[in-house]
N, CA, C and O atoms as a MOPAC input file, in Angstrom:
PM7 MOZYME 1SCF
protein

 N      0.83900 1    -1.16200 1     0.00000 1
 C      0.00000 1     0.00000 1     0.00000 1
 C      0.89400 1     1.23800 1     0.00000 1
 O      1.96100 1     1.25300 1     0.61400 1
 N      0.44900 1     2.24600 1    -0.68200 1
 C      1.17600 1     3.50500 1    -0.74900 1
 C      0.38000 1     4.57200 1    -0.01100 1
 O     -0.83100 1     4.69300 1    -0.19400 1
 N      1.06500 1     5.34100 1     0.82100 1
 C      0.44300 1     6.42900 1     1.56900 1
 C      1.24700 1     7.69800 1     1.29600 1
 O      2.47800 1     7.67500 1     1.32300 1
 N      0.55500 1     8.79600 1     1.03400 1
 C      1.21400 1    10.08900 1     0.84300 1
 C      0.97400 1    10.93800 1     2.06800 1
 O     -0.14900 1    11.01600 1     2.56500 1
 N      2.03000 1    11.58200 1     2.56500 1
 C      1.94600 1    12.42800 1     3.74400 1
 C      2.54400 1    13.78700 1     3.47400 1
 O      3.51100 1    13.91100 1     2.72200 1
 N      1.97000 1    14.80900 1     4.08900 1
 C      2.55200 1    16.14200 1     4.07200 1
 C      3.23800 1    16.33400 1     5.41500 1
 O      2.57200 1    16.35300 1     6.45000 1
 N      4.54600 1    16.47300 1     5.41500 1
 C      5.30400 1    16.67400 1     6.64700 1
 C      5.75800 1    18.12300 1     6.74200 1
 O      6.12900 1    18.73600 1     5.74100 1
 N      5.72400 1    18.65900 1     7.95200 1
 C      6.27100 1    20.00600 1     8.12300 1
 C      7.79000 1    19.89500 1     7.99200 1
 O      8.34000 1    18.80300 1     8.13300 1
 N      8.46900 1    21.00100 1     7.72500 1
 C      9.91600 1    20.95700 1     7.49200 1
 C     10.70800 1    20.31300 1     8.63700 1
 O     11.67400 1    19.59100 1     8.38900 1
 N     10.30700 1    20.56800 1     9.88000 1
 C     11.02600 1    19.98700 1    11.01900 1
 C     10.88400 1    18.46800 1    11.04300 1
 O     11.86300 1    17.75200 1    11.25300 1
 N      9.67200 1    17.98200 1    10.82800 1
 C      9.44000 1    16.53500 1    10.82300 1
 C     10.17900 1    15.88100 1     9.65300 1
 O     10.73100 1    14.79000 1     9.79300 1
 N     10.18600 1    16.54200 1     8.52200 1
 C     10.90400 1    16.02300 1     7.35500 1
 C     12.39900 1    15.91600 1     7.64800 1
 O     13.03700 1    14.91800 1     7.31200 1
 N     12.94400 1    16.93900 1     8.26900 1
 C     14.37700 1    16.93000 1     8.60100 1
 C     14.69500 1    15.80600 1     9.58300 1
 O     15.71300 1    15.12700 1     9.44500 1
 N     13.83200 1    15.60900 1    10.56500 1
 C     14.05300 1    14.53800 1    11.55200 1
 C     13.98300 1    13.16800 1    10.89000 1
 O     14.77500 1    12.28200 1    11.21100 1
 N     13.03700 1    12.98800 1     9.96500 1
 C     12.91300 1    11.71200 1     9.26500 1
 C     14.13700 1    11.46400 1     8.38300 1
 O     14.64300 1    10.34400 1     8.32400 1
 N     14.60700 1    12.49200 1     7.70900 1
 C     15.80500 1    12.35200 1     6.88000 1
 C     17.01700 1    12.00100 1     7.73800 1
 O     17.82200 1    11.14500 1     7.37100 1
 N     17.13800 1    12.66700 1     8.87900 1
 C     18.26100 1    12.38600 1     9.77200 1
 C     18.20800 1    10.95000 1    10.28100 1
 O     19.24200 1    10.28900 1    10.38400 1
 N     17.01900 1    10.46700 1    10.59800 1
 C     16.84300 1     9.08100 1    11.05500 1
 C     17.26800 1     8.10200 1     9.97200 1
 O     17.96800 1     7.12800 1    10.24800 1
 N     16.84400 1     8.36000 1     8.74500 1
 C     17.20700 1     7.47900 1     7.62000 1
 C     18.71400 1     7.48400 1     7.39400 1
 O     19.31500 1     6.43200 1     7.17900 1
 N     19.31700 1     8.65300 1     7.44200 1
 C     20.76300 1     8.75500 1     7.23400 1
 C     21.53800 1     8.06200 1     8.34100 1
 O     22.54800 1     7.40800 1     8.08200 1
 N     21.06800 1     8.20200 1     9.57000 1
 C     21.79200 1     7.58300 1    10.69100 1
 C     21.76100 1     6.06200 1    10.61100 1
 O     22.67500 1     5.39100 1    11.08900 1
 N     20.70300 1     5.51900 1    10.00500 1
 C     20.59100 1     4.06800 1     9.85900 1
 C     21.12700 1     3.58200 1     8.51100 1
 O     21.26700 1     2.37900 1     8.29100 1
 N     21.42600 1     4.51800 1     7.61600 1
 C     21.94000 1     4.15500 1     6.30000 1
 C     20.90900 1     3.45100 1     5.43400 1
 O     21.24000 1     2.54400 1     4.67100 1
 N     19.65000 1     3.87800 1     5.55900 1
 C     18.56700 1     3.25900 1     4.78900 1
 C     17.80500 1     4.34200 1     4.02600 1
 O     17.89300 1     5.52200 1     4.36300 1
 N     17.05600 1     3.93500 1     2.99500 1
 C     16.25300 1     4.91500 1     2.25800 1
 C     15.19000 1     5.56400 1     3.14800 1
 O     14.76200 1     4.98100 1     4.14500 1
 N     14.78200 1     6.74700 1     2.78600 1
 C     13.79900 1     7.51600 1     3.53900 1
 C     12.50100 1     6.73000 1     3.74400 1
 O     11.95800 1     6.71800 1     4.84900 1
 N     12.00700 1     6.08500 1     2.70600 1
 C     10.76100 1     5.33000 1     2.79800 1
 C     10.88600 1     4.16900 1     3.79300 1
 O      9.94700 1     3.87200 1     4.53100 1
 N     12.03800 1     3.52600 1     3.80400 1
 C     12.25700 1     2.41300 1     4.73400 1
 C     12.29200 1     2.91000 1     6.17900 1
 O     11.76800 1     2.24600 1     7.07400 1
 N     12.90100 1     4.06300 1     6.41200 1
 C     12.93900 1     4.63600 1     7.75400 1
 C     11.52800 1     4.96800 1     8.23300 1
 O     11.17800 1     4.70000 1     9.38200 1
 N     10.72700 1     5.54800 1     7.35300 1
 C      9.34300 1     5.87200 1     7.70900 1
 C      8.55700 1     4.60100 1     8.01400 1
 O      7.76500 1     4.56600 1     8.95500 1
 N      8.77700 1     3.56100 1     7.21700 1
 C      8.09700 1     2.27500 1     7.43100 1
 C      8.47800 1     1.68200 1     8.79100 1
 O      7.60800 1     1.19500 1     9.51400 1
 N      9.75500 1     1.71600 1     9.14300 1
 C     10.20900 1     1.17500 1    10.43300 1
 C      9.61400 1     1.94400 1    11.60400 1
 O      9.16600 1     1.34800 1    12.58400 1
 N      9.61200 1     3.27200 1    11.49900 1
 C      9.06800 1     4.09000 1    12.57600 1
 C      7.57200 1     3.83500 1    12.77000 1
 O      7.08700 1     3.77000 1    13.89900 1
 N      6.85600 1     3.69200 1    11.67300 1
 C      5.42900 1     3.39100 1    11.75400 1
 C      5.20900 1     2.02100 1    12.37400 1
 O      4.32000 1     1.85600 1    13.21000 1
 N      6.00400 1     1.03900 1    11.97800 1
 C      5.88200 1    -0.31200 1    12.53800 1
 C      6.16600 1    -0.30600 1    14.04000 1
 O      5.46600 1    -0.97200 1    14.80300 1
 N      7.18700 1     0.44100 1    14.47000 1
 C      7.50500 1     0.54300 1    15.90400 1
 C      6.35300 1     1.17400 1    16.67100 1
 O      5.98500 1     0.69700 1    17.74400 1
 N      5.78700 1     2.23900 1    16.13000 1
 C      4.68300 1     2.92600 1    16.79900 1
 C      3.46700 1     2.01000 1    16.92400 1
 O      2.80100 1     1.99500 1    17.95900 1
 N      3.18600 1     1.26100 1    15.88600 1
 C      2.03200 1     0.35400 1    15.92600 1
 C      2.27200 1    -0.81700 1    16.86100 1
 O      1.34400 1    -1.27600 1    17.52700 1
 N      3.50200 1    -1.30800 1    16.92100 1
 C      3.83500 1    -2.41900 1    17.80700 1
 C      3.71600 1    -1.99800 1    19.26200 1
 O      3.20800 1    -2.75900 1    20.08600 1
 N      4.17100 1    -0.81200 1    19.58400 1
 C      4.10700 1    -0.31700 1    20.96100 1
 C      2.67600 1    -0.11000 1    21.41700 1
 O      2.39900 1    -0.21200 1    22.61200 1
 N      1.77300 1     0.17200 1    20.52400 1
 C      0.38300 1     0.46200 1    20.87200 1
 C     -0.55600 1    -0.70500 1    20.58500 1
 O     -1.77400 1    -0.54800 1    20.67900 1
 N     -0.01600 1    -1.87000 1    20.23900 1
 C     -0.86800 1    -2.95900 1    19.77900 1
 C     -1.43800 1    -3.83700 1    20.87900 1
 O     -2.17700 1    -4.77600 1    20.58300 1
 N     -1.12000 1    -3.56600 1    22.14000 1
 C     -1.65200 1    -4.37400 1    23.23400 1
 C     -3.13200 1    -4.10400 1    23.44400 1
 O     -3.66500 1    -3.11500 1    22.94200 1
 N     -3.79700 1    -4.98200 1    24.18500 1
 C     -5.20800 1    -4.75900 1    24.48500 1
 C     -5.38800 1    -3.47000 1    25.28900 1
 O     -4.45700 1    -3.03500 1    25.96700 1
 N     -6.55500 1    -2.86200 1    25.22600 1
 C     -6.79100 1    -1.63700 1    25.98400 1
 C     -6.52700 1    -1.86500 1    27.47600 1
 O     -6.88300 1    -2.90500 1    28.02900 1
 N     -5.91100 1    -0.89700 1    28.10300 1
 C     -5.63100 1    -1.00900 1    29.52900 1
 C     -4.30800 1    -1.66800 1    29.85500 1
 O     -3.97700 1    -1.81500 1    31.03200 1
 N     -3.53800 1    -2.07000 1    28.85400 1
 C     -2.23000 1    -2.67100 1    29.12300 1
 C     -1.15500 1    -1.61000 1    28.95700 1
 O     -1.32800 1    -0.63200 1    28.23000 1
 N     -0.05200 1    -1.82200 1    29.64100 1
 C      1.06600 1    -0.88800 1    29.58500 1
 C      2.29200 1    -1.57000 1    29.00700 1
 O      2.46800 1    -2.78100 1    29.14000 1
 N      3.12300 1    -0.78800 1    28.37300 1
 C      4.42100 1    -1.31200 1    27.95400 1
 C      5.31500 1    -1.34500 1    29.19100 1
 O      4.99500 1    -0.73800 1    30.21300 1
 N      6.41700 1    -2.04500 1    29.09200 1
 C      7.36400 1    -2.11000 1    30.20700 1
 C      7.87500 1    -0.70700 1    30.54100 1
 O      8.02500 1    -0.36400 1    31.71400 1
 N      8.13600 1     0.08500 1    29.53400 1
 C      8.63800 1     1.44200 1    29.74100 1
 C      7.59600 1     2.28400 1    30.48000 1
 O      7.93600 1     3.01000 1    31.41400 1
 N      6.32300 1     2.19000 1    30.06200 1
 C      5.26500 1     2.94500 1    30.73400 1
 C      5.10400 1     2.49700 1    32.18500 1
 O      4.93200 1     3.32300 1    33.08100 1
 N      5.16000 1     1.17300 1    32.41300 1
 C      5.02400 1     0.63100 1    33.76100 1
 C      6.14700 1     1.12500 1    34.66800 1
 O      5.90100 1     1.53300 1    35.80300 1
 N      7.37900 1     1.08600 1    34.16400 1
 C      8.52300 1     1.55000 1    34.95600 1
 C      8.42500 1     3.04600 1    35.25800 1
 O      8.81900 1     3.49000 1    36.33600 1
 N      7.90200 1     3.82100 1    34.30800 1
 C      7.73800 1     5.25500 1    34.52700 1
 C      6.72000 1     5.51100 1    35.63600 1
 O      6.90700 1     6.41100 1    36.45500 1
 N      5.65500 1     4.73000 1    35.66300 1
 C      4.65500 1     4.87000 1    36.72300 1
 C      5.25800 1     4.49700 1    38.07000 1
 O      5.05100 1     5.20000 1    39.05900 1
 N      6.00400 1     3.39500 1    38.11400 1
 C      6.64500 1     2.99900 1    39.37500 1
 C      7.61600 1     4.06000 1    39.86400 1
 O      7.67500 1     4.35000 1    41.05900 1
 N      8.37100 1     4.63700 1    38.94900 1
 C      9.32800 1     5.68000 1    39.33300 1
 C      8.59800 1     6.89500 1    39.89800 1
 O      9.05300 1     7.50100 1    40.86800 1
 N      7.46700 1     7.24800 1    39.29300 1
 C      6.68900 1     8.38600 1    39.79000 1
 C      6.12900 1     8.09300 1    41.17700 1
 O      6.11600 1     8.96900 1    42.04200 1
 N      5.66800 1     6.86400 1    41.38900 1
 C      5.14800 1     6.47800 1    42.70300 1
 C      6.23700 1     6.48700 1    43.76600 1
 O      5.98200 1     6.85000 1    44.91500 1
 N      7.43300 1     6.09700 1    43.39600 1
 C      8.54100 1     6.00800 1    44.35300 1
 C      9.17900 1     7.35500 1    44.64500 1
 O      9.95800 1     7.48100 1    45.59000 1
 N      8.85700 1     8.36300 1    43.84100 1
 C      9.46200 1     9.67400 1    44.02600 1
 C      9.15100 1    10.21100 1    45.42000 1
 O      7.98400 1    10.32100 1    45.79600 1
 N     10.15500 1    10.53400 1    46.16500 1
 C      9.99400 1    11.04200 1    47.51900 1
 C      9.94500 1     9.95500 1    48.57700 1
 O      9.86200 1    10.26300 1    49.76500 1
 N      9.99600 1     8.69000 1    48.17600 1
 C      9.90800 1     7.57800 1    49.12400 1
 C     11.10500 1     7.53600 1    50.06500 1
 O     11.01200 1     6.96500 1    51.15100 1
 N     12.21400 1     8.12400 1    49.67100 1
 C     13.39400 1     8.10500 1    50.53300 1
 C     13.16100 1     8.90300 1    51.82000 1
 O     13.92200 1     8.77100 1    52.77800 1
 N     12.11000 1     9.72800 1    51.84300 1
 C     11.79600 1    10.52900 1    53.03300 1
 C     10.82000 1     9.82800 1    53.98200 1
 O     10.52900 1    10.34800 1    55.05900 1
 N     10.31900 1     8.66600 1    53.60000 1
 C      9.38500 1     7.93200 1    54.45700 1
 C     10.14700 1     7.24500 1    55.58900 1
 O     11.30700 1     6.87200 1    55.41900 1
 N      9.49700 1     7.07600 1    56.74600 1
 C     10.17700 1     6.40100 1    57.85600 1
 C     10.37300 1     4.92100 1    57.56700 1
 O      9.56900 1     4.30200 1    56.87000 1
 N     11.42900 1     4.36800 1    58.09900 1
 C     11.73200 1     2.95100 1    57.94800 1
 C     11.06700 1     2.20000 1    59.10200 1
 O     11.55000 1     2.23200 1    60.23400 1
 N      9.94900 1     1.52100 1    58.80000 1
 C      9.18100 1     0.82200 1    59.82700 1
 C      9.38700 1    -0.68600 1    59.73700 1
 O      9.54800 1    -1.22300 1    58.64100 1
 N      9.38500 1    -1.37500 1    60.87900 1
 C      9.52900 1    -2.83400 1    60.83900 1
 C      8.28100 1    -3.48200 1    60.23400 1
 O      7.19100 1    -2.91200 1    60.29700 1
 N      8.44000 1    -4.65600 1    59.65800 1
 C      7.34900 1    -5.38100 1    59.01600 1
 C      6.19800 1    -5.64000 1    59.98500 1
 O      5.03700 1    -5.62100 1    59.57600 1
 N      6.49900 1    -5.88200 1    61.26000 1
 C      5.47800 1    -6.18100 1    62.25400 1
 C      4.47400 1    -5.04000 1    62.41800 1
 O      3.37300 1    -5.24600 1    62.92800 1
 N      4.85000 1    -3.86000 1    61.99200 1
 C      3.96900 1    -2.70100 1    62.09800 1
 C      2.72100 1    -2.87800 1    61.23800 1
 O      1.65700 1    -2.35400 1    61.56600 1
 N      2.85100 1    -3.60400 1    60.16100 1
 C      1.75700 1    -3.72900 1    59.20200 1
 C      1.00100 1    -5.03300 1    59.40200 1
 O      1.27400 1    -6.03200 1    58.73700 1
 N      0.06200 1    -5.01200 1    60.31200 1
 C     -0.79400 1    -6.16900 1    60.56500 1
 C     -2.22800 1    -5.76800 1    60.24700 1
 O     -2.54900 1    -4.58400 1    60.14500 1
 N     -3.06900 1    -6.75700 1    60.09500 1
 C     -4.49000 1    -6.49100 1    59.85000 1
 C     -5.06900 1    -5.64700 1    60.97900 1
 O     -5.82100 1    -4.70300 1    60.73600 1
 N     -4.71900 1    -5.98800 1    62.19700 1
 C     -5.23200 1    -5.27500 1    63.35700 1
 C     -4.81000 1    -3.79900 1    63.34500 1
 O     -5.57100 1    -2.92400 1    63.75900 1
 N     -3.60000 1    -3.53900 1    62.87100 1
 C     -3.13800 1    -2.15100 1    62.87300 1
 C     -3.93000 1    -1.28000 1    61.90100 1
 O     -4.03000 1    -0.06800 1    62.08900 1
 N     -4.48200 1    -1.88800 1    60.88200 1
 C     -5.28600 1    -1.11800 1    59.93000 1
 C     -6.73200 1    -0.96800 1    60.37900 1
 O     -7.37500 1     0.03700 1    60.07500 1
 N     -7.25000 1    -1.96300 1    61.10200 1
 C     -8.67200 1    -1.98100 1    61.46300 1
 C     -8.90400 1    -1.90900 1    62.96300 1
 O     -9.96700 1    -2.33100 1    63.41700 1
 N     -7.99300 1    -1.41200 1    63.73900 1
 C     -8.11000 1    -1.42200 1    65.19600 1
 C     -9.28900 1    -0.58700 1    65.70700 1
 O     -9.79600 1    -0.87400 1    66.79100 1
 N     -9.74200 1     0.43100 1    64.97300 1
 C    -10.83400 1     1.27000 1    65.43200 1
 C    -12.21000 1     0.71600 1    65.04700 1
 O    -13.22500 1     1.29100 1    65.43900 1
 N    -12.26900 1    -0.35600 1    64.30900 1
 C    -13.54300 1    -0.90100 1    63.83800 1
 C    -13.87600 1    -2.20400 1    64.58700 1
 O    -13.76200 1    -3.28600 1    64.01100 1
 N    -14.27000 1    -2.11500 1    65.81800 1
 C    -14.62400 1    -3.31700 1    66.58200 1
 C    -16.05400 1    -3.29800 1    66.97000 1
 O    -16.53100 1    -4.22900 1    67.61800 1

């Protein structure tokens, strides 16, 4: 299948640079980039790539170094529900 695209000058320059860096024709570089984009997004809805998952974990862990270091025994069922008797 053939697809025609209008690229702005910046996008065109980036695509040309990508093709040159890989030593492949411009059309092949565009094909590879499209295939990569489709592969990364091809999972079922609600799934994450490894990169996305790691980014979420890193965001959650941000500032965790300031949390107190508590012993494991602190986290018991009773400690969470002690007021509900």
